[in-house]
One Martini backbone bead per residue (centre of mass of N, CA, C, O) as a GRO file, in nm:
protein
  200
    1UNK     BB    1  10.636   5.028  29.246
    2UNK     BB    2  10.367   4.969  29.092
    3UNK     BB    3  10.042   5.024  29.136
    4UNK     BB    4   9.936   4.747  29.056
    5UNK     BB    5  10.123   4.598  29.266
    6UNK     BB    6  10.018   4.737  29.519
    7UNK     BB    7   9.725   4.651  29.496
    8UNK     BB    8   9.779   4.344  29.501
    9UNK     BB    9   9.914   4.348  29.783
   10UNK     BB   10   9.670   4.470  29.934
   11UNK     BB   11   9.457   4.231  29.850
   12UNK     BB   12   9.589   4.012  30.055
   13UNK     BB   13   9.470   4.212  30.311
   14UNK     BB   14   9.140   4.204  30.361
   15UNK     BB   15   8.813   4.337  30.439
   16UNK     BB   16   8.511   4.310  30.488
   17UNK     BB   17   8.260   4.476  30.617
   18UNK     BB   18   8.196   4.279  30.847
   19UNK     BB   19   8.481   4.248  30.947
   20UNK     BB   20   8.526   4.545  31.008
   21UNK     BB   21   8.306   4.570  31.226
   22UNK     BB   22   8.442   4.358  31.411
   23UNK     BB   23   8.714   4.499  31.435
   24UNK     BB   24   8.604   4.759  31.580
   25UNK     BB   25   8.465   4.620  31.812
   26UNK     BB   26   8.724   4.484  31.929
   27UNK     BB   27   8.858   4.754  32.003
   28UNK     BB   28   8.642   4.848  32.201
   29UNK     BB   29   8.674   4.611  32.403
   30UNK     BB   30   9.001   4.674  32.424
   31UNK     BB   31   9.066   4.978  32.420
   32UNK     BB   32   9.136   5.053  32.104
   33UNK     BB   33   9.314   5.108  31.796
   34UNK     BB   34   9.392   5.156  31.487
   35UNK     BB   35   9.709   5.182  31.391
   36UNK     BB   36  10.022   5.328  31.472
   37UNK     BB   37   9.843   5.490  31.681
   38UNK     BB   38   9.780   5.482  32.038
   39UNK     BB   39   9.505   5.656  32.189
   40UNK     BB   40   9.260   5.786  32.371
   41UNK     BB   41   9.121   5.945  32.142
   42UNK     BB   42   9.110   5.718  31.921
   43UNK     BB   43   8.952   5.520  32.091
   44UNK     BB   44   8.702   5.699  32.119
   45UNK     BB   45   8.646   5.730  31.820
   46UNK     BB   46   8.597   5.433  31.773
   47UNK     BB   47   8.351   5.407  31.959
   48UNK     BB   48   8.180   5.616  31.813
   49UNK     BB   49   8.188   5.475  31.534
   50UNK     BB   50   8.046   5.217  31.608
   51UNK     BB   51   7.780   5.348  31.684
   52UNK     BB   52   7.727   5.489  31.415
   53UNK     BB   53   7.732   5.238  31.226
   54UNK     BB   54   7.510   5.085  31.360
   55UNK     BB   55   7.294   5.295  31.299
   56UNK     BB   56   7.340   5.338  30.983
   57UNK     BB   57   7.289   5.040  30.891
   58UNK     BB   58   6.974   5.072  30.984
   59UNK     BB   59   6.882   5.366  30.853
   60UNK     BB   60   6.998   5.365  30.584
   61UNK     BB   61   6.849   5.470  30.259
   62UNK     BB   62   6.767   5.422  29.948
   63UNK     BB   63   6.674   5.557  29.674
   64UNK     BB   64   6.465   5.425  29.440
   65UNK     BB   65   6.618   5.527  29.183
   66UNK     BB   66   6.887   5.412  29.280
   67UNK     BB   67   6.815   5.122  29.316
   68UNK     BB   68   6.747   5.085  29.019
   69UNK     BB   69   7.018   5.147  28.893
   70UNK     BB   70   7.177   4.929  29.058
   71UNK     BB   71   7.015   4.679  28.964
   72UNK     BB   72   7.135   4.751  28.647
   73UNK     BB   73   7.416   4.721  28.727
   74UNK     BB   74   7.700   4.561  28.512
   75UNK     BB   75   7.969   4.635  28.592
   76UNK     BB   76   8.307   4.516  28.642
   77UNK     BB   77   8.357   4.590  28.975
   78UNK     BB   78   8.536   4.741  29.256
   79UNK     BB   79   8.580   4.805  29.605
   80UNK     BB   80   8.832   5.022  29.778
   81UNK     BB   81   8.904   5.083  30.109
   82UNK     BB   82   9.069   5.340  30.303
   83UNK     BB   83   9.133   5.303  30.657
   84UNK     BB   84   9.015   5.362  31.000
   85UNK     BB   85   8.868   5.344  31.314
   86UNK     BB   86   8.889   5.674  31.388
   87UNK     BB   87   8.733   5.776  31.134
   88UNK     BB   88   8.466   5.989  31.099
   89UNK     BB   89   8.414   5.990  30.789
   90UNK     BB   90   8.396   5.693  30.754
   91UNK     BB   91   8.151   5.630  30.948
   92UNK     BB   92   7.954   5.818  30.768
   93UNK     BB   93   8.005   5.649  30.469
   94UNK     BB   94   8.034   5.338  30.460
   95UNK     BB   95   7.737   5.240  30.486
   96UNK     BB   96   7.662   5.354  30.200
   97UNK     BB   97   7.870   5.213  30.032
   98UNK     BB   98   7.763   4.931  30.107
   99UNK     BB   99   7.479   4.966  29.990
  100UNK     BB  100   7.566   5.030  29.699
  101UNK     BB  101   7.722   4.762  29.660
  102UNK     BB  102   7.493   4.561  29.716
  103UNK     BB  103   7.291   4.665  29.498
  104UNK     BB  104   7.520   4.625  29.250
  105UNK     BB  105   7.726   4.381  29.306
  106UNK     BB  106   7.979   4.501  29.471
  107UNK     BB  107   8.284   4.446  29.566
  108UNK     BB  108   8.401   4.487  29.911
  109UNK     BB  109   8.700   4.635  30.033
  110UNK     BB  110   8.941   4.657  30.313
  111UNK     BB  111   9.204   4.882  30.418
  112UNK     BB  112   9.472   4.982  30.599
  113UNK     BB  113   9.665   5.253  30.601
  114UNK     BB  114   9.921   5.190  30.783
  115UNK     BB  115   9.963   4.909  30.601
  116UNK     BB  116   9.918   5.118  30.320
  117UNK     BB  117  10.114   5.362  30.227
  118UNK     BB  118  10.178   5.313  29.927
  119UNK     BB  119   9.890   5.349  29.848
  120UNK     BB  120   9.806   5.612  29.981
  121UNK     BB  121  10.031   5.796  29.832
  122UNK     BB  122   9.857   5.788  29.551
  123UNK     BB  123   9.586   5.924  29.749
  124UNK     BB  124   9.607   6.221  29.802
  125UNK     BB  125   9.498   6.520  29.990
  126UNK     BB  126   9.679   6.784  29.973
  127UNK     BB  127   9.921   6.585  30.080
  128UNK     BB  128   9.721   6.396  30.238
  129UNK     BB  129   9.615   6.101  30.449
  130UNK     BB  130   9.308   6.099  30.373
  131UNK     BB  131   9.015   5.967  30.524
  132UNK     BB  132   8.832   5.807  30.327
  133UNK     BB  133   8.919   5.589  30.042
  134UNK     BB  134   8.780   5.535  29.721
  135UNK     BB  135   8.830   5.263  29.502
  136UNK     BB  136   8.782   5.194  29.154
  137UNK     BB  137   8.786   4.880  29.013
  138UNK     BB  138   8.853   4.663  28.784
  139UNK     BB  139   8.819   4.333  28.693
  140UNK     BB  140   9.138   4.293  28.774
  141UNK     BB  141   9.198   4.482  29.047
  142UNK     BB  142   9.436   4.708  28.931
  143UNK     BB  143   9.255   4.936  28.810
  144UNK     BB  144   9.188   5.276  28.833
  145UNK     BB  145   8.879   5.447  28.753
  146UNK     BB  146   8.823   5.563  29.050
  147UNK     BB  147   8.758   5.827  29.302
  148UNK     BB  148   8.690   5.880  29.663
  149UNK     BB  149   8.742   6.140  29.873
  150UNK     BB  150   8.700   6.165  30.216
  151UNK     BB  151   8.440   6.318  30.124
  152UNK     BB  152   8.173   6.469  30.055
  153UNK     BB  153   8.118   6.736  29.858
  154UNK     BB  154   7.989   6.928  30.075
  155UNK     BB  155   8.201   6.872  30.302
  156UNK     BB  156   8.448   6.969  30.134
  157UNK     BB  157   8.359   7.265  30.127
  158UNK     BB  158   8.339   7.324  30.425
  159UNK     BB  159   8.632   7.265  30.480
  160UNK     BB  160   8.762   7.467  30.285
  161UNK     BB  161   8.634   7.722  30.419
  162UNK     BB  162   8.758   7.689  30.696
  163UNK     BB  163   9.064   7.682  30.607
  164UNK     BB  164   9.056   7.965  30.474
  165UNK     BB  165   8.972   8.120  30.736
  166UNK     BB  166   9.161   7.941  30.980
  167UNK     BB  167   9.370   7.696  30.876
  168UNK     BB  168   9.176   7.514  31.061
  169UNK     BB  169   9.023   7.257  31.252
  170UNK     BB  170   8.803   7.273  31.487
  171UNK     BB  171   8.620   7.130  31.728
  172UNK     BB  172   8.360   7.287  31.650
  173UNK     BB  173   8.358   7.211  31.353
  174UNK     BB  174   8.360   6.904  31.380
  175UNK     BB  175   8.082   6.906  31.509
  176UNK     BB  176   7.932   7.032  31.278
  177UNK     BB  177   7.999   6.815  31.070
  178UNK     BB  178   7.849   6.588  31.223
  179UNK     BB  179   7.571   6.736  31.208
  180UNK     BB  180   7.563   6.726  30.901
  181UNK     BB  181   7.563   6.418  30.874
  182UNK     BB  182   7.294   6.376  31.036
  183UNK     BB  183   7.116   6.537  30.834
  184UNK     BB  184   7.197   6.393  30.557
  185UNK     BB  185   7.194   6.067  30.566
  186UNK     BB  186   7.389   5.994  30.299
  187UNK     BB  187   7.297   6.158  30.034
  188UNK     BB  188   7.572   6.275  29.930
  189UNK     BB  189   7.703   6.005  29.887
  190UNK     BB  190   7.494   5.880  29.703
  191UNK     BB  191   7.515   6.088  29.473
  192UNK     BB  192   7.822   6.068  29.420
  193UNK     BB  193   7.815   5.757  29.348
  194UNK     BB  194   7.620   5.778  29.111
  195UNK     BB  195   7.798   5.959  28.933
  196UNK     BB  196   8.039   5.779  28.928
  197UNK     BB  197   7.890   5.527  28.786
  198UNK     BB  198   7.783   5.683  28.541
  199UNK     BB  199   8.089   5.759  28.436
  200UNK     BB  200   8.199   5.461  28.353
   0.00000   0.00000   0.00000
């Protein structure tokens, strides 16, 4: 199947940002998680992510100059995010992606990775199904103009350095990464998205 057809198929079963937030909350209430594999660890990550996103939805703010740029943004595009409830990077970046989308009048839709592996496999990161992945679609909603993720640019460098040094990401590093996100307050994601939209 061609990529355009795969995107079209994926778009038949999407969630808005608010629906996704309610979807994650329902998993928390039920003590479960989204995705093909349900485990106590992924369920716990889902719970943590719900709390994070709830906080970030309230506290993340756009910089005034970025708000101005987004208010003037007039290209007909849409955002499609591939994610799952348990993904820590997604929880830290999606609230900012949503704020950028809202400010620019960009329609944002979300699909679940494990229900859309055909789509996911077109956007691997170093051969891996890493999420969250943001696809910027054209007015027809079938052509990918740009992509972003699974992490902001600075976090991507930190992860690459850690992997080069130790070959894998330890639990300690993952905690350090969450601390970095907390200190960054979405600014790196905001700037990355600004550059991405300016380049369209």
